[in-house]
N, CA, C and O atoms as a CHARMM CRD file, in Angstrom:
* protein
*
  348
    1    1 UNK  N      4.33500  -1.90400 -20.58800 PROA 1      0.00000
    2    1 UNK  CA     4.67000  -3.29700 -20.41300 PROA 1      0.00000
    3    1 UNK  C      5.91100  -3.40800 -19.53000 PROA 1      0.00000
    4    1 UNK  O      6.89800  -2.70700 -19.75200 PROA 1      0.00000
    5    2 UNK  N      5.86300  -4.27200 -18.54700 PROA 2      0.00000
    6    2 UNK  CA     7.03500  -4.52000 -17.71000 PROA 2      0.00000
    7    2 UNK  C      7.90300  -5.59100 -18.34900 PROA 2      0.00000
    8    2 UNK  O      7.39100  -6.53300 -18.95400 PROA 2      0.00000
    9    3 UNK  N      9.21000  -5.44800 -18.21600 PROA 3      0.00000
   10    3 UNK  CA    10.07300  -6.52800 -18.67900 PROA 3      0.00000
   11    3 UNK  C     10.09100  -7.63200 -17.61900 PROA 3      0.00000
   12    3 UNK  O      9.51800  -7.47300 -16.54100 PROA 3      0.00000
   13    4 UNK  N     10.74200  -8.73100 -17.92500 PROA 4      0.00000
   14    4 UNK  CA    10.72000  -9.89500 -17.03200 PROA 4      0.00000
   15    4 UNK  C     11.28700  -9.56700 -15.65200 PROA 4      0.00000
   16    4 UNK  O     10.70600  -9.96300 -14.64200 PROA 4      0.00000
   17    5 UNK  N     12.40100  -8.85500 -15.59300 PROA 5      0.00000
   18    5 UNK  CA    13.00300  -8.50800 -14.30000 PROA 5      0.00000
   19    5 UNK  C     12.07300  -7.62300 -13.47300 PROA 5      0.00000
   20    5 UNK  O     11.94600  -7.80800 -12.26300 PROA 5      0.00000
   21    6 UNK  N     11.43000  -6.66900 -14.12500 PROA 6      0.00000
   22    6 UNK  CA    10.50000  -5.79100 -13.41600 PROA 6      0.00000
   23    6 UNK  C      9.30600  -6.57600 -12.88100 PROA 6      0.00000
   24    6 UNK  O      8.87000  -6.35900 -11.75000 PROA 6      0.00000
   25    7 UNK  N      8.77700  -7.49300 -13.70200 PROA 7      0.00000
   26    7 UNK  CA     7.64700  -8.30000 -13.25100 PROA 7      0.00000
   27    7 UNK  C      8.05200  -9.18400 -12.06200 PROA 7      0.00000
   28    7 UNK  O      7.30400  -9.29800 -11.09100 PROA 7      0.00000
   29    8 UNK  N      9.22300  -9.80100 -12.13900 PROA 8      0.00000
   30    8 UNK  CA     9.68500 -10.64400 -11.03100 PROA 8      0.00000
   31    8 UNK  C      9.87200  -9.82400  -9.75900 PROA 8      0.00000
   32    8 UNK  O      9.53300 -10.28500  -8.67000 PROA 8      0.00000
   33    9 UNK  N     10.40500  -8.62000  -9.88700 PROA 9      0.00000
   34    9 UNK  CA    10.58100  -7.75100  -8.71900 PROA 9      0.00000
   35    9 UNK  C      9.22300  -7.35600  -8.14700 PROA 9      0.00000
   36    9 UNK  O      9.03600  -7.35700  -6.93000 PROA 9      0.00000
   37   10 UNK  N      8.27900  -7.02100  -9.01800 PROA 10     0.00000
   38   10 UNK  CA     6.94600  -6.66100  -8.54000 PROA 10     0.00000
   39   10 UNK  C      6.29900  -7.85300  -7.83400 PROA 10     0.00000
   40   10 UNK  O      5.60800  -7.67800  -6.83100 PROA 10     0.00000
   41   11 UNK  N      6.51700  -9.04600  -8.34400 PROA 11     0.00000
   42   11 UNK  CA     5.98800 -10.25600  -7.70600 PROA 11     0.00000
   43   11 UNK  C      6.57000 -10.42100  -6.30900 PROA 11     0.00000
   44   11 UNK  O      5.83900 -10.71600  -5.36300 PROA 11     0.00000
   45   12 UNK  N      7.88600 -10.23400  -6.17000 PROA 12     0.00000
   46   12 UNK  CA     8.52200 -10.35900  -4.84600 PROA 12     0.00000
   47   12 UNK  C      7.98300  -9.30400  -3.88200 PROA 12     0.00000
   48   12 UNK  O      7.76500  -9.58700  -2.70400 PROA 12     0.00000
   49   13 UNK  N      7.76900  -8.09500  -4.38400 PROA 13     0.00000
   50   13 UNK  CA     7.21100  -7.03400  -3.53500 PROA 13     0.00000
   51   13 UNK  C      5.75600  -7.33900  -3.16900 PROA 13     0.00000
   52   13 UNK  O      5.32300  -7.05000  -2.05300 PROA 13     0.00000
   53   14 UNK  N      5.02100  -7.90700  -4.08200 PROA 14     0.00000
   54   14 UNK  CA     3.62700  -8.28900  -3.80700 PROA 14     0.00000
   55   14 UNK  C      3.59200  -9.33500  -2.69300 PROA 14     0.00000
   56   14 UNK  O      2.78300  -9.24200  -1.77000 PROA 14     0.00000
   57   15 UNK  N      4.46000 -10.31300  -2.78700 PROA 15     0.00000
   58   15 UNK  CA     4.53400 -11.35900  -1.75600 PROA 15     0.00000
   59   15 UNK  C      4.94500 -10.76400  -0.41100 PROA 15     0.00000
   60   15 UNK  O      4.41600 -11.15600   0.63000 PROA 15     0.00000
   61   16 UNK  N      5.88000  -9.82600  -0.42900 PROA 16     0.00000
   62   16 UNK  CA     6.34400  -9.19400   0.81200 PROA 16     0.00000
   63   16 UNK  C      5.25600  -8.32600   1.43400 PROA 16     0.00000
   64   16 UNK  O      5.22300  -8.14600   2.65100 PROA 16     0.00000
   65   17 UNK  N      4.36300  -7.78700   0.60000 PROA 17     0.00000
   66   17 UNK  CA     3.25900  -6.96800   1.09900 PROA 17     0.00000
   67   17 UNK  C      3.74000  -5.70600   1.78600 PROA 17     0.00000
   68   17 UNK  O      4.76800  -5.14200   1.41200 PROA 17     0.00000
   69   18 UNK  N      3.00600  -5.26700   2.78000 PROA 18     0.00000
   70   18 UNK  CA     3.32600  -4.02700   3.49300 PROA 18     0.00000
   71   18 UNK  C      4.60100  -4.13800   4.32300 PROA 18     0.00000
   72   18 UNK  O      5.15400  -3.12600   4.75300 PROA 18     0.00000
   73   19 UNK  N      5.06700  -5.36100   4.54800 PROA 19     0.00000
   74   19 UNK  CA     6.33300  -5.54900   5.26700 PROA 19     0.00000
   75   19 UNK  C      7.49000  -4.98000   4.45500 PROA 19     0.00000
   76   19 UNK  O      8.46500  -4.47300   5.01000 PROA 19     0.00000
   77   20 UNK  N      7.36800  -5.07200   3.13100 PROA 20     0.00000
   78   20 UNK  CA     8.41300  -4.58600   2.24900 PROA 20     0.00000
   79   20 UNK  C      9.64500  -5.47000   2.26900 PROA 20     0.00000
   80   20 UNK  O      9.68000  -6.50300   2.93700 PROA 20     0.00000
   81   21 UNK  N     10.64000  -5.05100   1.53600 PROA 21     0.00000
   82   21 UNK  CA    11.92600  -5.75000   1.47800 PROA 21     0.00000
   83   21 UNK  C     12.98600  -4.77100   1.95800 PROA 21     0.00000
   84   21 UNK  O     13.12300  -3.66500   1.43600 PROA 21     0.00000
   85   22 UNK  N     13.73300  -5.20800   2.96800 PROA 22     0.00000
   86   22 UNK  CA    14.72600  -4.33500   3.61300 PROA 22     0.00000
   87   22 UNK  C     15.94300  -4.08100   2.74800 PROA 22     0.00000
   88   22 UNK  O     16.37900  -4.92300   1.96300 PROA 22     0.00000
   89   23 UNK  N     16.46800  -2.88600   2.92800 PROA 23     0.00000
   90   23 UNK  CA    17.73700  -2.51500   2.31200 PROA 23     0.00000
   91   23 UNK  C     18.84100  -3.25600   3.05900 PROA 23     0.00000
   92   23 UNK  O     18.83600  -3.30500   4.28900 PROA 23     0.00000
   93   24 UNK  N     19.77600  -3.82500   2.32700 PROA 24     0.00000
   94   24 UNK  CA    20.83000  -4.63300   2.94500 PROA 24     0.00000
   95   24 UNK  C     22.09800  -3.85300   3.23800 PROA 24     0.00000
   96   24 UNK  O     23.06000  -4.40100   3.77600 PROA 24     0.00000
   97   25 UNK  N     22.10100  -2.58500   2.88700 PROA 25     0.00000
   98   25 UNK  CA    23.31600  -1.79600   3.02800 PROA 25     0.00000
   99   25 UNK  C     23.97300  -1.59500   1.67300 PROA 25     0.00000
  100   25 UNK  O     24.71000  -0.63200   1.46200 PROA 25     0.00000
  101   26 UNK  N     23.69500  -2.51900   0.75300 PROA 26     0.00000
  102   26 UNK  CA    24.22600  -2.37500  -0.60000 PROA 26     0.00000
  103   26 UNK  C     23.10700  -2.43100  -1.63700 PROA 26     0.00000
  104   26 UNK  O     23.37600  -2.55000  -2.83200 PROA 26     0.00000
  105   27 UNK  N     21.88000  -2.34700  -1.19600 PROA 27     0.00000
  106   27 UNK  CA    20.74500  -2.35900  -2.12500 PROA 27     0.00000
  107   27 UNK  C     19.61000  -3.21200  -1.59000 PROA 27     0.00000
  108   27 UNK  O     19.65600  -3.72800  -0.47300 PROA 27     0.00000
  109   28 UNK  N     18.61100  -3.33900  -2.40900 PROA 28     0.00000
  110   28 UNK  CA    17.44000  -4.15600  -2.06300 PROA 28     0.00000
  111   28 UNK  C     17.55800  -5.48800  -2.78900 PROA 28     0.00000
  112   28 UNK  O     16.64900  -5.89800  -3.51000 PROA 28     0.00000
  113   29 UNK  N     18.67900  -6.15400  -2.59100 PROA 29     0.00000
  114   29 UNK  CA    19.03200  -7.35500  -3.33800 PROA 29     0.00000
  115   29 UNK  C     17.93400  -8.37900  -3.46300 PROA 29     0.00000
  116   29 UNK  O     17.77200  -8.97900  -4.52500 PROA 29     0.00000
  117   30 UNK  N     17.17100  -8.59800  -2.40600 PROA 30     0.00000
  118   30 UNK  CA    16.11200  -9.59700  -2.45000 PROA 30     0.00000
  119   30 UNK  C     14.98400  -9.18100  -3.38400 PROA 30     0.00000
  120   30 UNK  O     14.22100 -10.02900  -3.84600 PROA 30     0.00000
  121   31 UNK  N     14.86800  -7.88900  -3.66700 PROA 31     0.00000
  122   31 UNK  CA    13.78400  -7.40600  -4.52000 PROA 31     0.00000
  123   31 UNK  C     14.20500  -7.35700  -5.98900 PROA 31     0.00000
  124   31 UNK  O     13.40900  -7.66300  -6.87600 PROA 31     0.00000
  125   32 UNK  N     15.43100  -6.98100  -6.23600 PROA 32     0.00000
  126   32 UNK  CA    15.91600  -6.84100  -7.60700 PROA 32     0.00000
  127   32 UNK  C     16.96800  -5.75800  -7.67800 PROA 32     0.00000
  128   32 UNK  O     17.29400  -5.11700  -6.67900 PROA 32     0.00000
  129   33 UNK  N     17.49100  -5.56500  -8.86700 PROA 33     0.00000
  130   33 UNK  CA    18.54000  -4.55100  -9.04900 PROA 33     0.00000
  131   33 UNK  C     17.94700  -3.15800  -8.87400 PROA 33     0.00000
  132   33 UNK  O     16.73800  -2.95800  -8.99100 PROA 33     0.00000
  133   34 UNK  N     18.82700  -2.20100  -8.59200 PROA 34     0.00000
  134   34 UNK  CA    18.36400  -0.83200  -8.41200 PROA 34     0.00000
  135   34 UNK  C     17.69600  -0.31200  -9.68200 PROA 34     0.00000
  136   34 UNK  O     16.67500   0.37100  -9.60000 PROA 34     0.00000
  137   35 UNK  N     18.24700  -0.62000 -10.84900 PROA 35     0.00000
  138   35 UNK  CA    17.64700  -0.15400 -12.09800 PROA 35     0.00000
  139   35 UNK  C     16.22900  -0.70000 -12.27200 PROA 35     0.00000
  140   35 UNK  O     15.33700   0.00300 -12.74500 PROA 35     0.00000
  141   36 UNK  N     16.03600  -1.95400 -11.88700 PROA 36     0.00000
  142   36 UNK  CA    14.71000  -2.56700 -11.97800 PROA 36     0.00000
  143   36 UNK  C     13.73600  -1.89500 -11.01600 PROA 36     0.00000
  144   36 UNK  O     12.61300  -1.56200 -11.39500 PROA 36     0.00000
  145   37 UNK  N     14.16400  -1.69800  -9.77700 PROA 37     0.00000
  146   37 UNK  CA    13.29400  -1.07600  -8.77900 PROA 37     0.00000
  147   37 UNK  C     13.01000   0.38400  -9.12800 PROA 37     0.00000
  148   37 UNK  O     11.91300   0.88700  -8.88300 PROA 37     0.00000
  149   38 UNK  N     13.99200   1.04700  -9.69200 PROA 38     0.00000
  150   38 UNK  CA    13.80000   2.43600 -10.11900 PROA 38     0.00000
  151   38 UNK  C     12.74400   2.50600 -11.22100 PROA 38     0.00000
  152   38 UNK  O     11.94400   3.44100 -11.25600 PROA 38     0.00000
  153   39 UNK  N     12.74000   1.52800 -12.11400 PROA 39     0.00000
  154   39 UNK  CA    11.72600   1.49100 -13.17400 PROA 39     0.00000
  155   39 UNK  C     10.32600   1.33400 -12.58000 PROA 39     0.00000
  156   39 UNK  O      9.37500   1.94500 -13.06700 PROA 39     0.00000
  157   40 UNK  N     10.19600   0.51600 -11.52700 PROA 40     0.00000
  158   40 UNK  CA     8.89700   0.34900 -10.86600 PROA 40     0.00000
  159   40 UNK  C      8.51400   1.62800 -10.13100 PROA 40     0.00000
  160   40 UNK  O      7.34800   2.02400 -10.12000 PROA 40     0.00000
  161   41 UNK  N      9.49900   2.26500  -9.52300 PROA 41     0.00000
  162   41 UNK  CA     9.26400   3.51500  -8.80100 PROA 41     0.00000
  163   41 UNK  C      8.86700   4.64600  -9.74800 PROA 41     0.00000
  164   41 UNK  O      8.05400   5.50000  -9.39500 PROA 41     0.00000
  165   42 UNK  N      9.44100   4.64900 -10.94800 PROA 42     0.00000
  166   42 UNK  CA     9.19200   5.71500 -11.91500 PROA 42     0.00000
  167   42 UNK  C      8.03300   5.39900 -12.85600 PROA 42     0.00000
  168   42 UNK  O      7.67400   6.22600 -13.69500 PROA 42     0.00000
  169   43 UNK  N      7.45400   4.23200 -12.72700 PROA 43     0.00000
  170   43 UNK  CA     6.33600   3.82500 -13.58400 PROA 43     0.00000
  171   43 UNK  C      5.13100   4.72700 -13.32300 PROA 43     0.00000
  172   43 UNK  O      4.98600   5.28400 -12.23500 PROA 43     0.00000
  173   44 UNK  N      4.27700   4.86400 -14.32300 PROA 44     0.00000
  174   44 UNK  CA     3.03700   5.63100 -14.14300 PROA 44     0.00000
  175   44 UNK  C      1.87100   4.68300 -14.36600 PROA 44     0.00000
  176   44 UNK  O      1.59900   4.30500 -15.50500 PROA 44     0.00000
  177   45 UNK  N      1.17600   4.28900 -13.30700 PROA 45     0.00000
  178   45 UNK  CA     1.27700   4.74200 -11.92300 PROA 45     0.00000
  179   45 UNK  C      2.48600   4.13000 -11.21800 PROA 45     0.00000
  180   45 UNK  O      3.04600   3.13300 -11.67100 PROA 45     0.00000
  181   46 UNK  N      2.87300   4.73900 -10.11300 PROA 46     0.00000
  182   46 UNK  CA     4.00200   4.26500  -9.30900 PROA 46     0.00000
  183   46 UNK  C      3.65100   2.89000  -8.73100 PROA 46     0.00000
  184   46 UNK  O      2.63300   2.73400  -8.05700 PROA 46     0.00000
  185   47 UNK  N      4.50300   1.89800  -9.00000 PROA 47     0.00000
  186   47 UNK  CA     4.23200   0.53000  -8.56600 PROA 47     0.00000
  187   47 UNK  C      4.96200   0.15500  -7.27800 PROA 47     0.00000
  188   47 UNK  O      4.53900  -0.75400  -6.56500 PROA 47     0.00000
  189   48 UNK  N      6.05500   0.85500  -6.98200 PROA 48     0.00000
  190   48 UNK  CA     6.83400   0.57800  -5.76900 PROA 48     0.00000
  191   48 UNK  C      7.43000   1.88600  -5.27200 PROA 48     0.00000
  192   48 UNK  O      7.60800   2.83500  -6.03400 PROA 48     0.00000
  193   49 UNK  N      7.73600   1.91700  -3.97700 PROA 49     0.00000
  194   49 UNK  CA     8.35500   3.12600  -3.42300 PROA 49     0.00000
  195   49 UNK  C      9.24700   2.75100  -2.25800 PROA 49     0.00000
  196   49 UNK  O      9.11100   1.68700  -1.65500 PROA 49     0.00000
  197   50 UNK  N     10.15500   3.65200  -1.96300 PROA 50     0.00000
  198   50 UNK  CA    11.03500   3.48900  -0.81300 PROA 50     0.00000
  199   50 UNK  C     10.38700   4.14400   0.39500 PROA 50     0.00000
  200   50 UNK  O      9.82500   5.23500   0.29500 PROA 50     0.00000
  201   51 UNK  N     10.46700   3.47900   1.52500 PROA 51     0.00000
  202   51 UNK  CA     9.94300   4.04900   2.76900 PROA 51     0.00000
  203   51 UNK  C     10.97100   3.82200   3.87200 PROA 51     0.00000
  204   51 UNK  O     11.84800   2.96500   3.76200 PROA 51     0.00000
  205   52 UNK  N     10.84400   4.60100   4.92300 PROA 52     0.00000
  206   52 UNK  CA    11.65900   4.38500   6.12000 PROA 52     0.00000
  207   52 UNK  C     10.72200   4.07800   7.27100 PROA 52     0.00000
  208   52 UNK  O      9.62100   4.62200   7.36900 PROA 52     0.00000
  209   53 UNK  N     11.18200   3.20000   8.13200 PROA 53     0.00000
  210   53 UNK  CA    10.42000   2.86400   9.33300 PROA 53     0.00000
  211   53 UNK  C     11.36500   2.87800  10.52000 PROA 53     0.00000
  212   53 UNK  O     12.46700   2.33200  10.47000 PROA 53     0.00000
  213   54 UNK  N     10.91100   3.50700  11.57700 PROA 54     0.00000
  214   54 UNK  CA    11.68900   3.57600  12.79900 PROA 54     0.00000
  215   54 UNK  C     11.36900   2.36100  13.66400 PROA 54     0.00000
  216   54 UNK  O     10.20300   2.02600  13.87300 PROA 54     0.00000
  217   55 UNK  N     12.40200   1.71400  14.15700 PROA 55     0.00000
  218   55 UNK  CA    12.24900   0.61600  15.10800 PROA 55     0.00000
  219   55 UNK  C     12.54600   1.19900  16.48200 PROA 55     0.00000
  220   55 UNK  O     13.71100   1.31600  16.86300 PROA 55     0.00000
  221   56 UNK  N     11.49800   1.57300  17.24200 PROA 56     0.00000
  222   56 UNK  CA    11.72800   2.24500  18.52500 PROA 56     0.00000
  223   56 UNK  C     12.43700   1.36600  19.55200 PROA 56     0.00000
  224   56 UNK  O     13.12500   1.88100  20.43300 PROA 56     0.00000
  225   57 UNK  N     12.27800   0.06600  19.45100 PROA 57     0.00000
  226   57 UNK  CA    12.92400  -0.82900  20.41300 PROA 57     0.00000
  227   57 UNK  C     14.44800  -0.74100  20.30700 PROA 57     0.00000
  228   57 UNK  O     15.15700  -0.82600  21.31000 PROA 57     0.00000
  229   58 UNK  N     14.93800  -0.56900  19.08200 PROA 58     0.00000
  230   58 UNK  CA    16.38900  -0.51200  18.86900 PROA 58     0.00000
  231   58 UNK  C     16.86800   0.87100  18.44700 PROA 58     0.00000
  232   58 UNK  O     18.05700   1.08000  18.21000 PROA 58     0.00000
  233   59 UNK  N     15.93900   1.80900  18.35500 PROA 59     0.00000
  234   59 UNK  CA    16.25200   3.17600  17.91100 PROA 59     0.00000
  235   59 UNK  C     17.02100   3.16300  16.59300 PROA 59     0.00000
  236   59 UNK  O     18.01300   3.87400  16.43100 PROA 59     0.00000
  237   60 UNK  N     16.54500   2.33800  15.65000 PROA 60     0.00000
  238   60 UNK  CA    17.17100   2.26500  14.33000 PROA 60     0.00000
  239   60 UNK  C     16.12400   2.55000  13.25600 PROA 60     0.00000
  240   60 UNK  O     14.92500   2.35400  13.45500 PROA 60     0.00000
  241   61 UNK  N     16.61200   3.01100  12.13200 PROA 61     0.00000
  242   61 UNK  CA    15.74900   3.26900  10.98700 PROA 61     0.00000
  243   61 UNK  C     15.99500   2.18800   9.95000 PROA 61     0.00000
  244   61 UNK  O     17.13800   1.86000   9.63200 PROA 61     0.00000
  245   62 UNK  N     14.91200   1.64400   9.43000 PROA 62     0.00000
  246   62 UNK  CA    14.99500   0.63400   8.37300 PROA 62     0.00000
  247   62 UNK  C     14.51500   1.25100   7.07300 PROA 62     0.00000
  248   62 UNK  O     13.49900   1.94400   7.03000 PROA 62     0.00000
  249   63 UNK  N     15.26200   0.98800   6.02200 PROA 63     0.00000
  250   63 UNK  CA    14.88200   1.43700   4.68900 PROA 63     0.00000
  251   63 UNK  C     14.29500   0.24100   3.96200 PROA 63     0.00000
  252   63 UNK  O     14.88300  -0.84000   3.93700 PROA 63     0.00000
  253   64 UNK  N     13.11900   0.45300   3.36900 PROA 64     0.00000
  254   64 UNK  CA    12.39400  -0.63400   2.73400 PROA 64     0.00000
  255   64 UNK  C     11.90600  -0.23400   1.35100 PROA 64     0.00000
  256   64 UNK  O     11.67000   0.94200   1.07600 PROA 64     0.00000
  257   65 UNK  N     11.76100  -1.22600   0.49200 PROA 65     0.00000
  258   65 UNK  CA    11.08500  -1.05400  -0.78500 PROA 65     0.00000
  259   65 UNK  C      9.75900  -1.78500  -0.63600 PROA 65     0.00000
  260   65 UNK  O      9.72900  -2.96600  -0.29100 PROA 65     0.00000
  261   66 UNK  N      8.65800  -1.07900  -0.89800 PROA 66     0.00000
  262   66 UNK  CA     7.33000  -1.66900  -0.73500 PROA 66     0.00000
  263   66 UNK  C      6.50200  -1.45100  -2.00100 PROA 66     0.00000
  264   66 UNK  O      6.72600  -0.50800  -2.76100 PROA 66     0.00000
  265   67 UNK  N      5.55900  -2.33400  -2.19900 PROA 67     0.00000
  266   67 UNK  CA     4.61100  -2.19900  -3.29900 PROA 67     0.00000
  267   67 UNK  C      3.58000  -1.13500  -2.91500 PROA 67     0.00000
  268   67 UNK  O      3.19400  -1.03300  -1.75100 PROA 67     0.00000
  269   68 UNK  N      3.14500  -0.36400  -3.87200 PROA 68     0.00000
  270   68 UNK  CA     2.10500   0.64800  -3.63100 PROA 68     0.00000
  271   68 UNK  C      0.73300   0.00900  -3.83600 PROA 68     0.00000
  272   68 UNK  O      0.62800  -1.12200  -4.31000 PROA 68     0.00000
  273   69 UNK  N     -0.30400   0.74100  -3.47600 PROA 69     0.00000
  274   69 UNK  CA    -1.65900   0.26500  -3.75600 PROA 69     0.00000
  275   69 UNK  C     -1.85700   0.07500  -5.25600 PROA 69     0.00000
  276   69 UNK  O     -2.47600  -0.89500  -5.69200 PROA 69     0.00000
  277   70 UNK  N     -1.32600   1.00900  -6.03800 PROA 70     0.00000
  278   70 UNK  CA    -1.41600   0.89500  -7.49600 PROA 70     0.00000
  279   70 UNK  C     -0.64600  -0.33200  -7.98500 PROA 70     0.00000
  280   70 UNK  O     -1.06600  -0.99700  -8.93200 PROA 70     0.00000
  281   71 UNK  N      0.48300  -0.62700  -7.33800 PROA 71     0.00000
  282   71 UNK  CA     1.26300  -1.81200  -7.68900 PROA 71     0.00000
  283   71 UNK  C      0.50400  -3.09300  -7.39600 PROA 71     0.00000
  284   71 UNK  O      0.54000  -4.03800  -8.18400 PROA 71     0.00000
  285   72 UNK  N     -0.18300  -3.12100  -6.26300 PROA 72     0.00000
  286   72 UNK  CA    -0.99900  -4.29100  -5.91100 PROA 72     0.00000
  287   72 UNK  C     -2.11500  -4.47100  -6.92800 PROA 72     0.00000
  288   72 UNK  O     -2.35800  -5.58400  -7.39400 PROA 72     0.00000
  289   73 UNK  N     -2.78600  -3.40000  -7.27000 PROA 73     0.00000
  290   73 UNK  CA    -3.87400  -3.48600  -8.25700 PROA 73     0.00000
  291   73 UNK  C     -3.34500  -3.91300  -9.61900 PROA 73     0.00000
  292   73 UNK  O     -3.96400  -4.73100 -10.29800 PROA 73     0.00000
  293   74 UNK  N     -2.21100  -3.36600 -10.01700 PROA 74     0.00000
  294   74 UNK  CA    -1.58500  -3.72700 -11.28800 PROA 74     0.00000
  295   74 UNK  C     -1.24800  -5.21200 -11.29800 PROA 74     0.00000
  296   74 UNK  O     -1.54700  -5.91800 -12.26100 PROA 74     0.00000
  297   75 UNK  N     -0.62800  -5.67800 -10.22900 PROA 75     0.00000
  298   75 UNK  CA    -0.23300  -7.08300 -10.13000 PROA 75     0.00000
  299   75 UNK  C     -1.45700  -7.99700 -10.24200 PROA 75     0.00000
  300   75 UNK  O     -1.45700  -8.95200 -11.01900 PROA 75     0.00000
  301   76 UNK  N     -2.48200  -7.70300  -9.47200 PROA 76     0.00000
  302   76 UNK  CA    -3.66600  -8.56400  -9.45600 PROA 76     0.00000
  303   76 UNK  C     -4.40500  -8.53900 -10.79800 PROA 76     0.00000
  304   76 UNK  O     -4.96500  -9.55100 -11.21900 PROA 76     0.00000
  305   77 UNK  N     -4.40600  -7.40200 -11.45300 PROA 77     0.00000
  306   77 UNK  CA    -5.08200  -7.27600 -12.74100 PROA 77     0.00000
  307   77 UNK  C     -4.29600  -7.95400 -13.86500 PROA 77     0.00000
  308   77 UNK  O     -4.88700  -8.54000 -14.77200 PROA 77     0.00000
  309   78 UNK  N     -2.97600  -7.87400 -13.80500 PROA 78     0.00000
  310   78 UNK  CA    -2.13100  -8.33900 -14.91300 PROA 78     0.00000
  311   78 UNK  C     -1.45200  -9.69800 -14.66800 PROA 78     0.00000
  312   78 UNK  O     -0.70300 -10.17000 -15.52400 PROA 78     0.00000
  313   79 UNK  N     -1.70000 -10.32000 -13.53000 PROA 79     0.00000
  314   79 UNK  CA    -1.00800 -11.56100 -13.16500 PROA 79     0.00000
  315   79 UNK  C     -1.11400 -12.62800 -14.25200 PROA 79     0.00000
  316   79 UNK  O     -0.10600 -13.23000 -14.62100 PROA 79     0.00000
  317   80 UNK  N     -2.29400 -12.86600 -14.76000 PROA 80     0.00000
  318   80 UNK  CA    -2.47800 -13.91500 -15.76900 PROA 80     0.00000
  319   80 UNK  C     -1.70300 -13.60500 -17.04200 PROA 80     0.00000
  320   80 UNK  O     -1.08100 -14.49400 -17.62200 PROA 80     0.00000
  321   81 UNK  N     -1.73700 -12.35300 -17.47900 PROA 81     0.00000
  322   81 UNK  CA    -1.01500 -11.94900 -18.67500 PROA 81     0.00000
  323   81 UNK  C      0.47900 -12.18000 -18.52500 PROA 81     0.00000
  324   81 UNK  O      1.10400 -12.80900 -19.38000 PROA 81     0.00000
  325   82 UNK  N      1.05600 -11.66800 -17.43300 PROA 82     0.00000
  326   82 UNK  CA     2.50700 -11.78200 -17.24700 PROA 82     0.00000
  327   82 UNK  C      2.94000 -13.21800 -16.93900 PROA 82     0.00000
  328   82 UNK  O      4.04600 -13.61700 -17.30600 PROA 82     0.00000
  329   83 UNK  N      2.09900 -13.98700 -16.28200 PROA 83     0.00000
  330   83 UNK  CA     2.41700 -15.39700 -16.04200 PROA 83     0.00000
  331   83 UNK  C      2.47400 -16.12800 -17.37800 PROA 83     0.00000
  332   83 UNK  O      3.36500 -16.95000 -17.59000 PROA 83     0.00000
  333   84 UNK  N      1.55100 -15.84700 -18.26800 PROA 84     0.00000
  334   84 UNK  CA     1.56500 -16.46400 -19.59100 PROA 84     0.00000
  335   84 UNK  C      2.78200 -16.01200 -20.39500 PROA 84     0.00000
  336   84 UNK  O      3.36500 -16.78800 -21.15200 PROA 84     0.00000
  337   85 UNK  N      3.15400 -14.75200 -20.21800 PROA 85     0.00000
  338   85 UNK  CA     4.27100 -14.18300 -20.96900 PROA 85     0.00000
  339   85 UNK  C      5.62800 -14.68100 -20.46400 PROA 85     0.00000
  340   85 UNK  O      6.48500 -15.07100 -21.25700 PROA 85     0.00000
  341   86 UNK  N      5.81500 -14.66500 -19.14600 PROA 86     0.00000
  342   86 UNK  CA     7.12400 -14.96500 -18.57200 PROA 86     0.00000
  343   86 UNK  C      7.19100 -16.28800 -17.82100 PROA 86     0.00000
  344   86 UNK  O      8.27500 -16.71000 -17.41600 PROA 86     0.00000
  345   87 UNK  N      6.07400 -16.93700 -17.63100 PROA 87     0.00000
  346   87 UNK  CA     6.06500 -18.23100 -16.93800 PROA 87     0.00000
  347   87 UNK  C      5.95800 -18.18600 -15.47200 PROA 87     0.00000
  348   87 UNK  O      5.94500 -19.23100 -14.82200 PROA 87     0.00000
């Protein structure tokens, strides 16, 4: 069972899709706290993961938190339950 913060973070990642949520330099603030995201990352199955993407136009690397395929399936399967639970 996910707690409310974890469910809200998974929802934000679901909305962000494959674009993910960028690291701000001090965390993935738009997605949730590090402890919350770590819980999603350590969940079985893994619901979220950190990825890096190279921006060749600016020669910069972006760090992102993205939902996994398992996270998408979990979200779509459990949406009604968690919406009823957490609103």
